[in-house]
C-alpha positions in Angstrom: -72.6 20.9 2.3 -69.9 20.2 -0.6 -68.5 17.4 -1.1 -64.5 17.3 -2.1 -62.6 14.6 -3.6 -59.3 14.1 -3.6 -57.3 13.8 -7.2 -55.3 10.8 -7.3 -52.0 12.8 -8.9 -52.1 15.1 -5.7 -52.3 12.6 -3.3 -49.8 10.1 -5.2 -47.1 13.4 -5.2 -48.2 13.8 -1.7 -47.2 10.3 -0.4 -44.0 10.7 -2.5 -43.2 13.7 -1.4 -43.8 12.5 2.3 -41.4 9.3 1.6 -38.9 11.4 0.1 -38.8 13.9 3.2 -38.6 10.5 5.7 -35.6 9.6 3.7 -33.7 12.7 3.6 -34.5 12.9 7.9 -33.5 9.3 8.0 -30.4 10.0 5.9 -29.6 13.2 8.0 -29.7 11.2 11.2 -27.3 8.5 10.1 -24.9 11.1 9.0 -25.5 12.6 12.1 -25.0 9.7 14.0 -21.4 8.6 12.1 -20.2 12.1 12.7 -21.4 11.5 16.6 -19.2 8.2 16.9 -16.4 10.1 14.9 -16.1 12.6 17.6 -13.8 10.8 19.8 -11.7 9.5 17.5 -11.0 13.2 15.8 -10.1 14.5 19.3 -7.4 11.6 19.6 -5.7 12.7 16.7 -6.4 16.7 17.3 -2.6 18.1 16.8 -1.5 14.8 15.8 0.9 14.0 13.1 0.0 11.3 10.7 2.4 10.3 7.7 0.6 8.8 4.9 2.7 6.9 2.3 0.4 7.3 -0.8 0.8 4.9 -3.8 -0.1 1.5 -5.9 -3.0 1.8 -7.6 -5.2 3.9 -6.0 -2.5 7.0 -7.5 -4.2 6.0 -11.3 -7.4 6.1 -10.8 -8.9 9.6 -10.7 -11.8 9.0 -8.7 -9.8 7.4 -5.7 -7.2 9.9 -6.2 -10.0 12.5 -5.3 -11.2 10.6 -2.5 -7.8 10.2 -1.4 -7.5 14.4 -1.4 -10.5 14.9 0.3 -9.8 12.5 2.8 -6.4 14.8 3.5 -7.7 17.9 3.2 -10.6 16.8 5.7 -8.0 15.7 8.1 -6.0 19.2 7.5 -9.3 20.6 8.7 -10.3 18.6 11.6 -6.8 19.5 13.1 -4.8 16.7 12.0 -1.4 17.6 10.6 -1.3 15.0 7.4 1.7 14.2 5.2 1.9 12.9 2.5 4.8 10.8 1.4 4.0 9.4 -2.6 6.1 6.7 -4.5 5.8 6.7 -7.9 7.3 3.5 -9.5 4.7 2.9 -12.0 5.3 6.5 -13.8 8.8 6.0 -13.5 8.4 2.8 -15.4 6.2 3.9 -18.1 8.8 6.9 -18.8 11.7 5.2 -19.4 10.1 2.8 -21.6 9.0 5.9 -23.6 12.6 7.6 -23.6 13.7 4.1 -24.7 16.0 3.9 -21.3 16.6 -0.1 -20.6 16.4 -1.0 -16.6 18.9 -3.1 -15.6 18.1 -5.8 -12.5 20.4 -7.1 -9.9 19.4 -9.7 -7.6 16.1 -8.8 -8.4 17.0 -4.8 -7.3 16.7 -1.9 -9.9 19.6 0.1 -10.6 19.8 3.8 -11.0 22.1 4.9 -12.8 23.3 8.9 -13.9 20.4 8.8 -16.5 17.6 7.3 -14.8 18.1 9.0 -11.7 17.3 12.2 -13.7 14.4 11.0 -15.2 13.2 9.3 -11.2 13.6 12.9 -10.2 11.8 14.6 -13.1 9.1 12.2 -12.3 8.7 12.0 -8.7 9.5 15.4 -7.7 8.1 16.9 -10.7 4.7 15.6 -12.4 3.6 13.3 -10.2 4.6 15.1 -7.1 2.4 18.6 -8.8 -0.3 16.0 -9.8 -0.9 15.0 -5.7 -0.6 18.9 -5.2 -3.3 20.1 -7.8 -6.0 17.1 -6.6 -5.7 17.9 -2.5 -5.9 21.9 -3.8 -9.2 21.1 -5.9 -10.7 20.1 -3.1 -10.2 23.5 -1.4 -7.2 22.5 0.6 -3.8 24.1 0.8 -1.0 21.5 -0.7 2.6 22.2 -1.4 4.9 20.0 -2.6 8.7 19.7 -2.1 11.5 16.6 -2.1 14.0 15.3 0.5 16.2 17.8 -1.2 14.4 20.6 0.2 16.1 22.4 2.9 18.3 19.1 2.9 15.4 17.7 4.8 16.6 13.8 3.8 20.3 13.1 3.8 21.1 9.4 2.5 23.0 7.5 1.9 24.1 4.9 -1.0 22.4 1.8 -0.8 24.4 -1.4 -0.4 23.5 -5.0 -0.7 25.5 -7.8 -0.1 25.0 -11.1 -1.5 27.1 -14.1 -1.8 28.1 -16.3 -4.7 26.6 -19.2 -5.0 29.3 -20.7 -6.5 32.2 -19.1 -4.7 30.7 -18.5 -1.6 32.4 -15.0 -1.9 30.4 -11.8 -0.5 30.1 -8.9 -2.9 28.2 -5.9 -2.8 25.9 -5.3 -5.2 26.7 -1.5 -6.9 23.0 -0.3 -7.4 24.0 3.0 -8.5 21.6 6.2 -7.4 19.7 4.3 -5.1 19.7 5.6 -1.3 18.6 5.1 1.9 17.5 7.6 4.8 20.4 8.7 6.9 19.7 12.6 8.7 16.4 13.3 8.8 15.9 17.6 9.3 12.3 17.8 9.2 12.6 21.6 9.6 10.8 22.5 6.6 8.0 19.9 7.3 7.5 21.4 11.0 7.0 24.8 9.4 4.9 23.9 6.7 2.5 21.9 8.8 2.0 24.6 11.6 0.2 26.4 9.0 -2.6 25.8 7.5 -0.4 23.9 4.6 -0.3 20.6 3.7 3.2 18.8 2.7 3.1 16.3 -0.3 6.9 15.3 -0.6 9.0 13.3 -2.9 10.6 10.4 -1.8 14.4 12.0 -3.3 17.3 12.6 -1.0 20.7 14.1 -0.8 23.5 12.1 -1.1 27.3 12.7 0.5 28.7 14.2 -2.6 25.3 16.5 -3.0 23.8 13.5 -5.4 20.1 13.0 -6.5 19.4 9.4 -4.8 15.8 7.8 -4.9 14.7 6.5 -1.8 11.8 3.3 -1.4 9.2 5.6 -0.7 8.0 2.9 2.5 11.5 3.9 3.8 11.3 7.5 3.2 8.1 7.6 4.6 8.8 5.8 8.0 12.4 7.7 8.1 9.8 11.1 8.2 7.4 9.6 10.6 10.5 8.5 13.6 11.7 11.9 12.8 8.2 14.3 13.6 7.4 11.5 16.5 4.0 10.5 14.5 0.9 9.4 16.4 0.5 7.3 13.4 2.3 6.1 10.1 -0.7 4.2 7.2 1.1 2.8 4.8 -1.3 2.6 1.4 -0.8 -0.6 -0.4 -2.7 -2.8 -3.2 -3.5 -5.6 -0.4 -5.9 -5.6 2.3 -3.4 -6.1 5.1 -1.5 -8.9 6.8 -3.6 -12.3 5.7 -3.7 -14.8 8.2 -3.0 -19.2 7.3 -6.6 -19.1 5.9 -6.9 -15.9 4.3 -8.6 -14.1 6.7 -7.6 -10.4 7.6 -5.2 -9.8 10.9 -6.9 -6.1 12.1 -4.9 -5.9 14.7 -1.3 -6.9 16.3 1.4 -6.4 18.2 4.8 -5.8 17.1 5.9 -9.0 19.2 2.8 -11.1 17.7 3.9 -9.8 13.9 7.2 -11.0 14.7 6.0 -14.6 15.8 4.0 -14.4 12.6 7.0 -14.0 10.5 8.9 -16.8 12.3 5.6 -19.7 11.8 5.2 -18.3 7.9 2.0 -16.9 8.4 3.5 -13.5 7.1 6.0 -14.1 4.0 7.5 -12.7 1.3 7.5 -9.3 0.1 5.6 -8.4 3.3 8.3 -9.6 5.7 10.4 -6.8 5.4 7.3 -4.0 5.4 6.7 -5.7 8.8 9.7 -5.4 9.8 10.0 -2.3 9.2 6.6 -1.5 10.8 8.0 -3.2 13.5 11.5 -1.3 13.4 9.8 2.3 13.5 7.7 2.0 16.3 10.3 0.7 18.1 11.9 4.4 17.4 8.7 5.9 18.8 6.1 5.9 16.3 3.0 5.0 18.3 1.6 2.7 15.7 1.7 1.6 11.9 -1.2 0.7 9.8 -0.9 -1.8 6.2 -3.8 -0.2 4.6 -5.4 -1.1 1.2 -5.9 2.5 -0.7 -8.0 0.9 -3.1 -11.2 0.9 -0.8 -12.1 4.5 -1.0 -11.8 7.1 1.7 -9.7 4.4 3.6 -7.9 7.3 5.7 -10.7 8.1 7.1 -12.5 4.9 7.7 -8.8 3.9 9.8 -8.3 7.6 11.9 -12.1 8.0 12.7 -13.8 4.6 12.9 -13.9 1.9 15.6 -13.3 -1.0 13.3 -10.5 0.4 11.0 -10.0 -0.1 7.4 -6.4 -2.5 7.6 -3.7 -3.8 10.0 -2.7 -1.7 12.9 0.7 -2.9 14.4 1.8 -1.1 17.9 4.5 -2.1 20.5 1.9 -3.6 23.0 -2.0 -3.9 23.1 -3.2 -0.8 25.3 -6.0 -1.9 28.0 -8.3 -0.1 27.0 -7.5 -0.2 23.0 -10.1 0.4 20.4 -11.9 -2.2 18.9 -11.3 -3.4 15.9 -14.3 -5.9 14.5 -13.4 -8.7 12.2 
């Protein structure tokens, strides 16, 4: 009878392989569990329209930009109709500085003259738009870049801001130049795009009453598109986690009535007030819900749409009887 001894090195390699296999199987099962849990949410958004306003620091981070592009491609492949509306303020500011074009502000608002609006259009409808299109295409999607001027998608009007002189108490209208706000949305071009396998990426510029180019705030532009298309969701990617309570904690969900109450009691203040008021208006006009999300969180779009806890602050008209749980 032969006495066989096991080589310690072989035993070690075998144990290592077994451990690696166990880890791999655990990872596979974990991924399967995640996909299984995501299925009800994927079914909820099947063939639904989701407008995503993309901006902030996430646009300037290559890794986050790649994650965002991958998320958008996955949404399309999962049966969702994503529409990307992007900003580009920092990029515009950098080019204006390089061209030695001075920016004037009136009452805290940027004045956009003829020279500036040419730069705005060049950056938004040009370099920034095509950069996002390329990122989505690199991840296997088929993105197409357009602006509000294409097929008269966004007929805009000049933005008016009234201020009262503290000395004379006389009200006057600020001339902000080529700054606009949504007028009439003609969404035919987007309808045509989303009914195919293409993903629209839209620059927030519109056509003025005299055919002139008007620069429109990206949040406002995205909201108008969402209303016109009766989108199921409007996702606003920002540089903050969402709406915070008085202790600095994230408020996971609220109704429009609760949102207005939080403005009244001072919980929501400063620059968040017009954003929340805009969300309330969008929901009143037919969008099911709006979500404010931190775009600096990797895969925040997928976390919001396809997981139980979401990724930001969900605002809706009323809390449904079978509302999605949003864990704290």
